[in-house]
MARGU-978152 format. One record per atom (N, C-alpha, C): atom name; residue in three letters; chain; x, y negated, z negated. Coordinates in pm, whole numbers, plus 32768, in hexadecimal, padded with zeros to 4 digits. Each point is the difference from the previous one (the first is absolute). Last residue first. Example, Ala and Ser with C-alpha at 12.3 -4.5 7.8 and 13.67 -1.06 7.14 Angstrom:
PT,N,SER,A,8505,80E1,7D3C
PT,CA,SER,A,8052,7F89,7FFA
PT,C,SER,A,7FB3,7F93,7FB7
PT,N,ALA,A,801D,823C,8007
PT,CA,ALA,A,7FA7,7F89,8000
PT,C,ALA,A,805A,7F88,8000
END
This chain:
PT,N,ALA,A,4B74,DC9B,873D
PT,CA,ALA,A,8006,7F7F,8019
PT,C,ALA,A,7FB4,7FD6,806B
PT,N,ARG,A,7F91,81C9,7EFD
PT,CA,ARG,A,800D,7FC1,8081
PT,C,ARG,A,8046,7F75,7FE2
PT,N,ARG,A,802E,8171,7E99
PT,CA,ARG,A,7F80,7F70,8017
PT,C,ARG,A,8088,8002,806C
PT,N,TRP,A,8017,8172,7E92
PT,CA,TRP,A,8039,7FD2,802F
PT,C,TRP,A,7F89,7FA7,8048
PT,N,ILE,A,8083,8121,7E33
PT,CA,ILE,A,7FA8,7FC2,803C
PT,C,ILE,A,8056,7FA0,8072
PT,N,SER,A,8027,81DC,7E7D
PT,CA,SER,A,8058,7F98,808C
PT,C,SER,A,7F9C,7FE3,8051
PT,N,PRO,A,7FD5,8069,7DC6
PT,CA,PRO,A,7FEF,8017,809D
PT,C,PRO,A,803C,7FB1,8056
PT,N,VAL,A,80CC,8109,7E3D
PT,CA,VAL,A,7FAD,7FB5,8036
PT,C,VAL,A,7FC9,7FE3,808A
PT,N,GLY,A,80C7,814D,7E3C
PT,CA,GLY,A,7FE7,7FF0,807C
PT,C,GLY,A,7FDC,7F82,8024
PT,N,ILE,A,7F77,80FD,7E45
PT,CA,ILE,A,806C,7FF8,803D
PT,C,ILE,A,7FF3,8006,809B
PT,N,GLY,A,7EC0,8002,7E93
PT,CA,GLY,A,800A,7F96,800E
PT,C,GLY,A,809D,7FF3,803E
PT,N,ALA,A,7EB8,816D,7FDC
PT,CA,ALA,A,8077,7FFB,7FAA
PT,C,ALA,A,8041,7F96,7FD9
PT,N,THR,A,7E70,8055,8135
PT,CA,THR,A,800B,8052,7FA0
PT,C,THR,A,8047,7FD9,7F9B
PT,N,MET,A,7FEB,7EE0,815B
PT,CA,MET,A,7F8F,7FFB,7F91
PT,C,MET,A,8010,805F,7F88
PT,N,LEU,A,8175,7FF7,8148
PT,CA,LEU,A,7FE1,7F77,7FBA
PT,C,LEU,A,7F7B,8005,7FBA
PT,N,SER,A,8043,816F,810B
PT,CA,SER,A,8081,8010,7F69
PT,C,SER,A,7FE5,7F69,7FC8
PT,N,GLY,A,7F5C,806E,8195
PT,CA,GLY,A,7FB4,8020,7FCB
PT,C,GLY,A,801E,7FD2,7F56
PT,N,PRO,A,80B8,7F06,81CF
PT,CA,PRO,A,8021,807E,7FB0
PT,C,PRO,A,7F75,8008,7FA3
PT,N,MET,A,7FCF,7EA7,8181
PT,CA,MET,A,8010,8024,7F8A
PT,C,MET,A,803F,8076,7FC6
PT,N,VAL,A,7FC2,7E86,81E3
PT,CA,VAL,A,8036,80C0,7FC6
PT,C,VAL,A,800B,7FC3,7F5B
PT,N,ARG,A,7F52,7EB6,81AA
PT,CA,ARG,A,8010,8019,7F79
PT,C,ARG,A,8016,80AC,7FEB
PT,N,LEU,A,7FFB,7E72,819E
PT,CA,LEU,A,8000,8094,7FCF
PT,C,LEU,A,8025,7FEB,7F60
PT,N,SER,A,7F44,7E87,81CB
PT,CA,SER,A,8026,8035,7F71
PT,C,SER,A,800D,807F,7FEB
PT,N,THR,A,7F8A,7F78,81B9
PT,CA,THR,A,8029,7F61,7FD4
PT,C,THR,A,8017,8006,7F62
PT,N,PRO,A,7FFA,818B,8185
PT,CA,PRO,A,8004,7FFB,7FAA
PT,C,PRO,A,8027,7F4F,7FD5
PT,N,ARG,A,7F0D,810A,81AA
PT,CA,ARG,A,8070,7FBA,7FE7
PT,C,ARG,A,7FF3,7FA2,7F83
PT,N,LEU,A,7F11,819D,8116
PT,CA,LEU,A,800B,800F,7F86
PT,C,LEU,A,8084,7F72,8028
PT,N,ARG,A,7EA5,8114,8197
PT,CA,ARG,A,808F,7FCF,7F90
PT,C,ARG,A,7FE2,7F88,7FB2
PT,N,LEU,A,7EBF,8193,8103
PT,CA,LEU,A,8014,7F83,7FC9
PT,C,LEU,A,808D,7FEA,7FCE
PT,N,VAL,A,7ED8,814C,8141
PT,CA,VAL,A,8081,7FE7,7FF1
PT,C,VAL,A,8012,7F6D,7FBA
PT,N,GLY,A,7E4A,818A,80B5
PT,CA,GLY,A,803D,7F5D,7FE2
PT,C,GLY,A,80AB,8012,7FC7
PT,N,PHE,A,7E29,8131,80DC
PT,CA,PHE,A,8082,7FED,7FC0
PT,C,PHE,A,8033,7FA1,804B
PT,N,GLU,A,7E64,806A,8068
PT,CA,GLU,A,7FDF,7FDE,7F93
PT,C,GLU,A,808E,800E,7FA2
PT,N,PRO,A,7FCF,8051,820A
PT,CA,PRO,A,7FBF,7F70,7FA1
PT,C,PRO,A,7FFA,8004,7F80
PT,N,ALA,A,8174,812A,8115
PT,CA,ALA,A,7F6D,8007,7FCA
PT,C,ALA,A,7FC2,7F85,7FA8
PT,N,THR,A,81DB,8086,80C0
PT,CA,THR,A,7FA2,7FAA,805F
PT,C,THR,A,7F7C,7FF1,7FA8
PT,N,PRO,A,8147,8109,7F45
PT,CA,PRO,A,804A,7F98,7FEF
PT,C,PRO,A,7F78,7F9E,805E
PT,N,SER,A,7F1C,81B5,7F64
PT,CA,SER,A,809D,7FEB,8057
PT,C,SER,A,8013,7F69,7FE7
PT,N,THR,A,7E96,80CC,7F39
PT,CA,THR,A,8037,807F,8072
PT,C,THR,A,807F,7FF2,802D
PT,N,TRP,A,7EBE,7F5E,7E54
PT,CA,TRP,A,809E,7FC4,806A
PT,C,TRP,A,8031,807B,802B
PT,N,GLN,A,7E69,8000,7F1E
PT,CA,GLN,A,7FD0,7F93,8069
PT,C,GLN,A,8060,7FD9,8026
PT,N,PRO,A,8016,816E,7E99
PT,CA,PRO,A,7FAC,800B,806A
PT,C,PRO,A,7FE9,7FA7,8089
PT,N,ILE,A,819F,8021,7EA9
PT,CA,ILE,A,7F88,7FC0,7FD4
PT,C,ILE,A,7FB4,8000,809B
PT,N,ILE,A,819A,80D8,7FC0
PT,CA,ILE,A,7F9E,8051,7F93
PT,C,ILE,A,7F79,7FA9,7FF1
PT,N,ARG,A,817F,7F9E,8136
PT,CA,ARG,A,7F88,8045,803E
PT,C,ARG,A,7FAF,8024,7F79
PT,N,PRO,A,81AF,7F18,7FDD
PT,CA,PRO,A,7F8A,7FCD,7FE3
PT,C,PRO,A,7F78,8061,8052
PT,N,ASP,A,819A,80C9,7EEB
PT,CA,ASP,A,7FF1,7FF8,8086
PT,C,ASP,A,7F45,7FA0,801D
PT,N,TYR,A,81BD,7FA0,7E8D
PT,CA,TYR,A,7F8D,804B,800E
PT,C,TYR,A,7FA7,8024,80A0
PT,N,GLY,A,819D,7F28,7E4F
PT,CA,GLY,A,7FEF,802A,8088
PT,C,GLY,A,7F8C,805F,801B
PT,N,VAL,A,80B2,7F71,7E49
PT,CA,VAL,A,7FDC,7F72,8049
PT,C,VAL,A,7FE1,8049,80AE
PT,N,PRO,A,80D9,8122,7E86
PT,CA,PRO,A,7F5B,7FE7,7FF5
PT,C,PRO,A,7FC7,7F90,8054
PT,N,GLU,A,8165,80D7,80CC
PT,CA,GLU,A,7F90,801E,7FCF
PT,C,GLU,A,8044,7FB2,7F5B
PT,N,PRO,A,80A7,7F36,81DD
PT,CA,PRO,A,7FDF,8098,7FB0
PT,C,PRO,A,7FDD,7FF1,7FA9
PT,N,ALA,A,7FB9,7F3F,81E7
PT,CA,ALA,A,8016,7FC3,7F7E
PT,C,ALA,A,8003,807F,7FCE
PT,N,LEU,A,7F47,800A,8170
PT,CA,LEU,A,8096,800D,8034
PT,C,LEU,A,803E,7FF8,7F6A
PT,N,LEU,A,7E23,7F86,807A
PT,CA,LEU,A,8020,8076,802F
PT,C,LEU,A,8090,8037,7FC6
PT,N,PHE,A,7F8B,7E45,7FE2
PT,CA,PHE,A,7FBE,803D,7F9B
PT,C,PHE,A,8004,80A1,801A
PT,N,ARG,A,80D0,7ED1,8139
PT,CA,ARG,A,8056,7FD6,7F51
PT,C,ARG,A,7F92,807E,7FA7
PT,N,ASP,A,7F70,7FEC,81BE
PT,CA,ASP,A,80A4,8078,8008
PT,C,ASP,A,8019,7FE1,7F7B
PT,N,TRP,A,7E83,7ED8,8063
PT,CA,TRP,A,7FE4,809E,8009
PT,C,TRP,A,8074,8055,7FE7
PT,N,GLY,A,8051,7E35,804C
PT,CA,GLY,A,7FB2,8025,7F85
PT,C,GLY,A,7FF1,808E,7FC2
PT,N,ALA,A,80BA,7F68,81C4
PT,CA,ALA,A,8057,800C,7F68
PT,C,ALA,A,7FCC,8031,7FA1
PT,N,GLN,A,7ECE,7FAB,8157
PT,CA,GLN,A,8049,809C,8031
PT,C,GLN,A,806D,7FEB,7F82
PT,N,ARG,A,7F03,7E8C,8032
PT,CA,ARG,A,7FAC,807C,7FD3
PT,C,ARG,A,8033,8065,7FE0
PT,N,GLY,A,80D3,7E8C,80B5
PT,CA,GLY,A,801A,8019,7F99
PT,C,GLY,A,7F9C,806B,7FAB
PT,N,GLU,A,803B,7FB4,81D7
PT,CA,GLU,A,8076,8059,7FBA
PT,C,GLU,A,8010,7FFB,7F65
PT,N,GLU,A,7E6F,7F59,80FC
PT,CA,GLU,A,802A,8068,8017
PT,C,GLU,A,807F,8072,7FCF
PT,N,THR,A,7F29,7E45,7F15
PT,CA,THR,A,8069,8009,8090
PT,C,THR,A,7FDD,8079,7FFF
PT,N,ASP,A,7F89,7F19,7E83
PT,CA,ASP,A,7FA3,803A,805D
PT,C,ASP,A,8035,8023,8085
PT,N,ASP,A,8064,7F61,7DE7
PT,CA,ASP,A,804B,8031,8066
PT,C,ASP,A,7F9A,8048,8075
PT,N,TRP,A,7F93,7E99,7E75
PT,CA,TRP,A,7FED,8075,801F
PT,C,TRP,A,8022,8008,807C
PT,N,SER,A,805A,7EF5,7E28
PT,CA,SER,A,7FD0,8000,806C
PT,C,SER,A,8010,8087,8053
PT,N,THR,A,802E,7ECB,7DEE
PT,CA,THR,A,7FDD,8086,8052
PT,C,THR,A,8009,7FA3,8099
PT,N,HIS,A,8104,7FAB,7E10
PT,CA,HIS,A,7F8F,7FB5,8063
PT,C,HIS,A,7FEA,8072,8069
PT,N,CYS,A,8066,8020,7DCB
PT,CA,CYS,A,8034,803C,8063
PT,C,CYS,A,7FCA,7F8C,80A3
PT,N,ALA,A,8084,807D,7DE4
PT,CA,ALA,A,7F82,7FCC,8042
PT,C,ALA,A,8047,7FF6,806F
PT,N,ALA,A,8077,819B,7E86
PT,CA,ALA,A,8001,7F97,808C
PT,C,ALA,A,7F88,7F8C,8016
PT,N,THR,A,80D6,818A,7E46
PT,CA,THR,A,7FA5,7F96,8031
PT,C,THR,A,801C,7FC1,8080
PT,N,ALA,A,805B,81E0,7EA6
PT,CA,ALA,A,803B,7FA9,8057
PT,C,ALA,A,7F95,7FA4,803F
PT,N,THR,A,8091,813B,7E2A
PT,CA,THR,A,7F7A,7F9F,8064
PT,C,THR,A,8060,7FEE,8057
PT,N,ASP,A,8011,8190,7E53
PT,CA,ASP,A,803A,7FB8,8082
PT,C,ASP,A,7FA5,7FAA,803F
PT,N,GLN,A,7F7A,8138,7EB4
PT,CA,GLN,A,7FFB,7F53,7FE7
PT,C,GLN,A,802B,7FAB,8035
PT,N,ASP,A,7FD7,820E,7FC5
PT,CA,ASP,A,8077,7FBA,7FCD
PT,C,ASP,A,7FEE,7F7F,7FF0
PT,N,PRO,A,7EAD,8088,8122
PT,CA,PRO,A,7FE4,8032,7F91
PT,C,PRO,A,8063,7FF3,7F91
PT,N,HIS,A,7FF8,7EFA,81E0
PT,CA,HIS,A,8015,8082,7FD7
PT,C,HIS,A,7FD7,8025,7F65
PT,N,TRP,A,7FA7,7E59,81BA
PT,CA,TRP,A,7FFA,8027,7F56
PT,C,TRP,A,803C,80AD,7FFD
PT,N,TYR,A,7FEE,7E46,8196
PT,CA,TYR,A,801C,809F,7FE2
PT,C,TYR,A,8002,800F,7F7B
PT,N,THR,A,7EF8,7E4E,8130
PT,CA,THR,A,8046,8020,7F79
PT,C,THR,A,8028,80B1,803B
PT,N,LEU,A,7FB7,7E14,810E
PT,CA,LEU,A,7FE2,8090,7FFB
PT,C,LEU,A,8043,800D,7F94
PT,N,SER,A,7F07,7E82,8144
PT,CA,SER,A,8054,7FF6,7F7D
PT,C,SER,A,7FFB,80CA,7FCD
PT,N,ILE,A,7FCE,7E6B,81CA
PT,CA,ILE,A,7FC5,8057,7F85
PT,C,ILE,A,803A,8010,7FB3
PT,N,GLY,A,7F82,7EC2,81C9
PT,CA,GLY,A,8035,800B,7F8B
PT,C,GLY,A,7FF4,8065,7F9C
PT,N,ALA,A,7F26,7F23,819F
PT,CA,ALA,A,8050,8055,801F
PT,C,ALA,A,805E,8029,7F91
PT,N,ASN,A,7E0F,7F44,8050
PT,CA,ASN,A,8084,7FD5,7FB2
PT,C,ASN,A,8047,8071,8007
PT,N,ALA,A,7E9C,7FF0,8136
PT,CA,ALA,A,7FEB,7F8B,7FA6
PT,C,ALA,A,8079,7FE5,7FA8
PT,N,ALA,A,8007,819C,80F0
PT,CA,ALA,A,7FE2,7F86,808D
PT,C,ALA,A,7FFA,7F70,7FB7
PT,N,LEU,A,800F,8184,7ECE
PT,CA,LEU,A,807E,7FE8,8030
PT,C,LEU,A,800C,7FA6,8092
PT,N,HIS,A,7E6A,80D6,7F4F
PT,CA,HIS,A,8048,7F82,7FAB
PT,C,HIS,A,805C,7FC5,8020
PT,N,ALA,A,7F4F,8155,8104
PT,CA,ALA,A,7FC9,7F6E,7FF5
PT,C,ALA,A,8024,7FDB,7FC6
PT,N,ALA,A,809B,817A,7FD1
PT,CA,ALA,A,8042,7FBD,8095
PT,C,ALA,A,7FA5,7F6C,8008
PT,N,LYS,A,7FA2,8125,7EB9
PT,CA,LYS,A,8065,7FD6,7FDC
PT,C,LYS,A,8027,7FB4,8089
PT,N,PRO,A,7E9F,8106,8031
PT,CA,PRO,A,7FDB,7F72,7FA1
PT,C,PRO,A,807A,7FB3,7FD1
PT,N,SER,A,800C,813B,81E4
PT,CA,SER,A,7FEA,7FFE,7F66
PT,C,SER,A,7FE4,7F94,7FA8
PT,N,ASN,A,80DD,8090,81A8
PT,CA,ASN,A,7F63,7FC9,8020
PT,C,ASN,A,7FC9,8007,7F72
PT,N,PRO,A,81E1,8093,807D
PT,CA,PRO,A,7FCF,7F69,8029
PT,C,PRO,A,7F7A,7FE9,8006
PT,N,SER,A,80ED,8181,7EF5
PT,CA,SER,A,7FAA,7FDC,8050
PT,C,SER,A,7FE2,7F5A,7FF7
PT,N,THR,A,81D1,8122,7F2C
PT,CA,THR,A,7F8C,7FD0,800A
PT,C,THR,A,7F8B,7FEC,8066
PT,N,ALA,A,821F,8058,7F18
PT,CA,ALA,A,7FAA,802F,8068
PT,C,ALA,A,7F87,8005,7FEF
PT,N,ILE,A,81AA,7EC1,7F8E
PT,CA,ILE,A,7F94,8073,7FC4
PT,C,ILE,A,7FB6,8044,8063
PT,N,TRP,A,8209,7F0D,7F56
PT,CA,TRP,A,7FCD,800F,8067
PT,C,TRP,A,7F4A,8062,7FC8
PT,N,GLY,A,81C9,7E6E,7F7E
PT,CA,GLY,A,7FAC,806A,7FC4
PT,C,GLY,A,7F82,802C,8083
PT,N,THR,A,8230,7F1A,7FA7
PT,CA,THR,A,7F76,8020,8066
PT,C,THR,A,7FAF,804F,7FBC
PT,N,LEU,A,81EE,7EAD,7F8D
PT,CA,LEU,A,7FB4,807F,7FD1
PT,C,LEU,A,7F67,7FFD,8072
PT,N,GLU,A,821D,7F24,8037
PT,CA,GLU,A,7F6D,8021,7FEF
PT,C,GLU,A,7FC4,8061,7FE6
PT,N,ALA,A,81D2,800E,7FFA
PT,CA,ALA,A,7FD5,7F8D,8026
PT,C,ALA,A,7F6C,7FAF,7FB8
PT,N,GLY,A,80A1,81D5,802B
PT,CA,GLY,A,808D,7FAC,7FCC
PT,C,GLY,A,7FEB,7F4D,7FF0
PT,N,ASP,A,7EC3,815C,80A6
PT,CA,ASP,A,804A,800F,803B
PT,C,ASP,A,808B,7F98,7FBD
PT,N,TRP,A,7E1B,8107,7F51
PT,CA,TRP,A,8068,7FAE,7FEC
PT,C,TRP,A,807E,8007,8073
PT,N,GLU,A,7DDF,80B7,7FC8
PT,CA,GLU,A,8063,7FE3,8064
PT,C,GLU,A,803D,7FAB,7FD7
PT,N,TRP,A,7E2E,8126,7F56
PT,CA,TRP,A,806A,7F75,8016
PT,C,TRP,A,806F,802B,8018
PT,N,VAL,A,7DD5,80BB,7FDD
PT,CA,VAL,A,808B,8016,804A
PT,C,VAL,A,8064,7F84,7FC9
PT,N,PRO,A,7DE5,8079,7F45
PT,CA,PRO,A,8073,7FAD,8056
PT,C,PRO,A,8088,8047,8007
PT,N,HIS,A,7DEC,804F,7F71
PT,CA,HIS,A,808B,8065,8030
PT,C,HIS,A,805D,7FB5,8036
PT,N,LEU,A,7E25,7F8E,7EA3
PT,CA,LEU,A,801A,7FFE,80A0
PT,C,LEU,A,80A3,802C,7FEA
PT,N,VAL,A,7E22,7F72,7EF4
PT,CA,VAL,A,807F,8052,7FFF
PT,C,VAL,A,7FFB,8023,8079
PT,N,ARG,A,7EE7,7E69,7F7D
PT,CA,ARG,A,7FDB,8073,8014
PT,C,ARG,A,808F,8027,800F
PT,N,THR,A,7EEB,7E11,7F64
PT,CA,THR,A,8059,805A,8001
PT,C,THR,A,7FE2,8096,803A
PT,N,SER,A,7F45,7DDB,8006
PT,CA,SER,A,7FDC,806E,802A
PT,C,SER,A,806E,8065,7FBD
PT,N,PRO,A,7F4D,7DE0,7F8F
PT,CA,PRO,A,807D,8066,800A
PT,C,PRO,A,7F93,80AE,8035
PT,N,ASN,A,7F6C,7DEA,8074
PT,CA,ASN,A,7FE2,8078,7FA2
PT,C,ASN,A,8049,8058,800D
PT,N,GLY,A,7FD8,7E4C,811D
PT,CA,GLY,A,8044,8016,7F92
PT,C,GLY,A,7FF2,8058,7F9A
PT,N,LYS,A,7F31,7FF5,81AF
PT,CA,LYS,A,7FA6,7F91,7F96
PT,C,LYS,A,8083,7FDC,7F9E
PT,N,THR,A,803E,812A,8176
PT,CA,THR,A,7FFD,7F77,8044
PT,C,THR,A,7FBC,7F8A,7F71
PT,N,ASP,A,810C,81C0,7F38
PT,CA,ASP,A,7F91,7FE9,806B
PT,C,ASP,A,800B,7F86,8030
PT,N,THR,A,81B6,80DD,7F2B
PT,CA,THR,A,7FB4,7FAE,7FD1
PT,C,THR,A,7F71,8005,8098
PT,N,THR,A,8191,8178,7EF9
PT,CA,THR,A,7FB0,7FA4,8062
PT,C,THR,A,7FB1,7FA0,7FFA
PT,N,ALA,A,8167,81A9,7F18
PT,CA,ALA,A,7F95,7F9A,7FFC
PT,C,ALA,A,7FE9,7FA0,8062
PT,N,VAL,A,80D8,8220,7F98
PT,CA,VAL,A,8010,7F8E,8024
PT,C,VAL,A,7F9A,7F75,7FFF
PT,N,VAL,A,80F5,81D3,7F35
PT,CA,VAL,A,7F95,7FB6,7FC9
PT,C,VAL,A,7FFC,7F6F,806A
PT,N,CYS,A,8150,81F8,8055
PT,CA,CYS,A,7FE0,7F88,7F84
PT,C,CYS,A,7F6F,7FB5,802A
PT,N,TRP,A,8158,81DF,804F
PT,CA,TRP,A,7F67,7FDF,7FF5
PT,C,TRP,A,8006,7F75,7FCA
PT,N,VAL,A,81B8,80EE,7FF9
PT,CA,VAL,A,7FAF,800B,8090
PT,C,VAL,A,7F6A,7FAF,8002
PT,N,ILE,A,81C1,8043,7EB6
PT,CA,ILE,A,7F6A,7FF8,7FC5
PT,C,ILE,A,7F88,8047,8078
PT,N,ARG,A,81DE,7FD6,806A
PT,CA,ARG,A,8007,8060,7F8A
PT,C,ARG,A,7F60,8031,7FCF
PT,N,HIS,A,8061,7E98,812B
PT,CA,HIS,A,8034,8082,8062
PT,C,HIS,A,7FDC,8070,7F8F
PT,N,ALA,A,800F,7E4B,7F66
PT,CA,ALA,A,7F8D,8019,8061
PT,C,ALA,A,7FF7,8071,801A
PT,N,MET,A,816B,7F85,7F0D
PT,CA,MET,A,7F9F,8028,7FAA
PT,C,MET,A,7FB3,8003,802E
PT,N,GLU,A,8165,7F9F,8100
PT,CA,GLU,A,801E,8092,7FA9
PT,C,GLU,A,7F89,8021,7FBE
PT,N,VAL,A,7FFB,7E51,80D6
PT,CA,VAL,A,7FF3,8074,8080
PT,C,VAL,A,7FF5,808B,7FB0
PT,N,PHE,A,80A2,7E81,7F31
PT,CA,PHE,A,7F4B,8004,7FD5
PT,C,PHE,A,7FDD,8071,8063
PT,N,ALA,A,81F4,7FC6,7F8F
PT,CA,ALA,A,7F8D,8039,7F81
PT,C,ALA,A,7F72,7FE4,801E
PT,N,PRO,A,812E,7F4D,8174
PT,CA,PRO,A,7FEE,8088,7FF8
PT,C,PRO,A,7FDB,8035,7F95
PT,N,ALA,A,7FA1,7E1B,800D
PT,CA,ALA,A,7FD9,806B,8081
PT,C,ALA,A,8009,80A4,7FDD
PT,N,VAL,A,80CC,7E95,7EFE
PT,CA,VAL,A,7F9D,8025,7FCA
PT,C,VAL,A,7FAA,806D,8064
PT,N,ASP,A,81CD,7F29,804A
PT,CA,ASP,A,8013,805C,7F7E
PT,C,ASP,A,7F45,8004,7FE1
PT,N,ALA,A,807B,7F23,8199
PT,CA,ALA,A,8039,804E,7FEE
PT,C,ALA,A,7FFB,8042,7F71
PT,N,LEU,A,7F34,7E86,801F
PT,CA,LEU,A,7FC1,8063,805B
PT,C,LEU,A,8034,8083,7FF2
PT,N,GLU,A,8064,7EC1,7E69
PT,CA,GLU,A,8009,7FF9,8081
PT,C,GLU,A,7FBB,806A,803C
PT,N,SER,A,7F7C,7F38,7E34
PT,CA,SER,A,8061,8031,802B
PT,C,SER,A,8000,7FE7,80D2
PT,N,MET,A,7F52,7ED7,7E11
PT,CA,MET,A,7FF9,8031,807A
PT,C,MET,A,8071,804C,8045
PT,N,GLY,A,7FC2,7F19,7E75
PT,CA,GLY,A,7FF0,8052,7FFF
PT,C,GLY,A,7FBC,8055,8044
PT,N,GLU,A,8016,7E09,8062
PT,CA,GLU,A,8023,8043,7F73
PT,C,GLU,A,7FBF,8097,7FDB
PT,N,GLY,A,7F66,7EE4,815F
PT,CA,GLY,A,806D,8035,8045
PT,C,GLY,A,8040,8022,7F6C
PT,N,GLU,A,7EF7,7E68,7FB0
PT,CA,GLU,A,7FDF,804B,807A
PT,C,GLU,A,807D,8034,8036
PT,N,THR,A,7F82,7FB8,7E00
PT,CA,THR,A,801C,7FB3,806E
PT,C,THR,A,8010,8066,8074
PT,N,GLY,A,7EC5,80CD,7EAC
PT,CA,GLY,A,8082,7FB0,8011
PT,C,GLY,A,8003,7FA7,8044
PT,N,GLU,A,7E6B,8131,7F16
PT,CA,GLU,A,801A,7FB8,8083
PT,C,GLU,A,8088,7FA8,7FC8
PT,N,SER,A,7FAF,81E2,7EFA
PT,CA,SER,A,7FB4,7F85,8047
PT,C,SER,A,804B,7F8C,8048
PT,N,TRP,A,800F,8243,7F01
PT,CA,TRP,A,8014,7F93,8038
PT,C,TRP,A,7FA2,7F88,8014
PT,N,ILE,A,80BA,8190,7E93
PT,CA,ILE,A,7FA9,7FB3,802B
PT,C,ILE,A,801C,7F7B,8076
PT,N,ALA,A,80C4,8211,7F1E
PT,CA,ALA,A,7FF4,7F84,8049
PT,C,ALA,A,7F89,7FDF,8029
PT,N,LEU,A,8056,8149,7E5D
PT,CA,LEU,A,7FB9,7FD2,8087
PT,C,LEU,A,802D,7F6C,8029
PT,N,GLY,A,80AA,80E7,7E6D
PT,CA,GLY,A,802E,8033,8044
PT,C,GLY,A,7FCF,7FC3,809C
PT,N,PRO,A,7ED3,8006,7E6E
PT,CA,PRO,A,8091,8001,7FE5
PT,C,PRO,A,8036,8040,8080
PT,N,VAL,A,7E3F,7EC5,800D
PT,CA,VAL,A,8015,80AA,8017
PT,C,VAL,A,8083,8006,7FCF
PT,N,ALA,A,7E9C,7E5D,7F96
PT,CA,ALA,A,807B,804D,802E
PT,C,ALA,A,8029,807F,7FFD
PT,N,ARG,A,7E15,7EFA,803F
PT,CA,ARG,A,8058,803B,7FB0
PT,C,ARG,A,806A,8030,8047
PT,N,ARG,A,7E9B,7E53,8032
PT,CA,ARG,A,8043,804B,8042
PT,C,ARG,A,8045,805B,7F9B
PT,N,GLU,A,7E32,7ED9,7F9E
PT,CA,GLU,A,8097,7FFA,800D
PT,C,GLU,A,804A,8061,804C
PT,N,GLY,A,7E23,7FD0,7F4F
PT,CA,GLY,A,8023,7FF2,8098
PT,C,GLY,A,80A4,7FD8,8032
PT,N,PRO,A,7F47,7FCB,7DFD
PT,CA,PRO,A,7FBF,806A,8078
PT,C,PRO,A,8002,7FC3,8089
PT,N,GLY,A,818D,7FC4,7E84
PT,CA,GLY,A,7F7D,7FBF,801B
PT,C,GLY,A,7FA9,8040,8075
PT,N,GLU,A,81DB,8067,7F83
PT,CA,GLU,A,7FE3,7F73,7F8E
PT,C,GLU,A,7F55,7FE5,800A
PT,N,ALA,A,819F,81AF,8072
PT,CA,ALA,A,7F5C,7FEF,8016
PT,C,ALA,A,7FDB,7F94,7F9E
PT,N,ARG,A,81E4,811B,80C5
PT,CA,ARG,A,7F8C,7F78,7FA1
PT,C,ARG,A,7F7D,8000,803C
PT,N,ARG,A,8203,816C,7FF4
PT,CA,ARG,A,7F45,7FE1,8033
PT,C,ARG,A,7FF7,7F8C,7FAD
PT,N,VAL,A,81EA,8049,80BF
PT,CA,VAL,A,7FA8,801B,7F5F
PT,C,VAL,A,7F57,7FE4,804E
PT,N,ASN,A,81A4,7FFB,8118
PT,CA,ASN,A,7FFD,8054,7FD1
PT,C,ASN,A,7FCB,8007,7F5C
PT,N,ALA,A,8036,7F4F,822E
PT,CA,ALA,A,7FA8,7FE8,7FB2
PT,C,ALA,A,8020,807C,7F72
PT,N,SER,A,80FC,7ECB,81B9
PT,CA,SER,A,7FE6,8075,7FB6
PT,C,SER,A,7FAE,7FF8,7F6E
PT,N,THR,A,8041,7EE6,8209
PT,CA,THR,A,7FC5,7FFD,7F50
PT,C,THR,A,8014,8072,7FDF
PT,N,ARG,A,805B,7F1B,81EC
PT,CA,ARG,A,8006,8047,7FCC
PT,C,ARG,A,7FEE,8012,7F6D
PT,N,THR,A,7F75,7EF2,81EE
PT,CA,THR,A,805F,7FEB,7F96
PT,C,THR,A,7FE4,8085,7F8A
PT,N,MET,A,7FD6,7F50,823C
PT,CA,MET,A,7F96,8028,7F6D
PT,C,MET,A,8071,8018,7FAF
END
């Protein structure tokens, strides 16, 4: 991606884009250009995601129709790999969508215009150990991200049929400070898996 700074307003005709002073415009560029290292983007992504907590998650159904819902992932960064986790039902329409296409896109948004977006490959961690670890991950995580899974009536324990643990493996990340949009200050951090 290449960055061009727009310093003047232009409108040359109907349908023309207007440039906003100080706002960076991103366009497709050479592969890898403008990309950051995962080690630089992941901590900023986790900080923003855990501060915002809730995100909109998009899947596609078996006919390719998009569907969204609001979910509450927990993210873990170990210094080399970023992994997200969602506690959710393995018997939901979302699970049927993921069986057909395991990819999701998710976006966190804050009223100050901070955004964090990830495209991820998903897989179910449905072993007994994985379900217990997932349960504990949410139970023991600090607020505001952590919560007791039992607040969902069908989730009586890690072995409840409606409780599932979905693992997220990001394929791309984008973290954008709201100040970029509101004041032209800052730059987005972008990473893509090679």
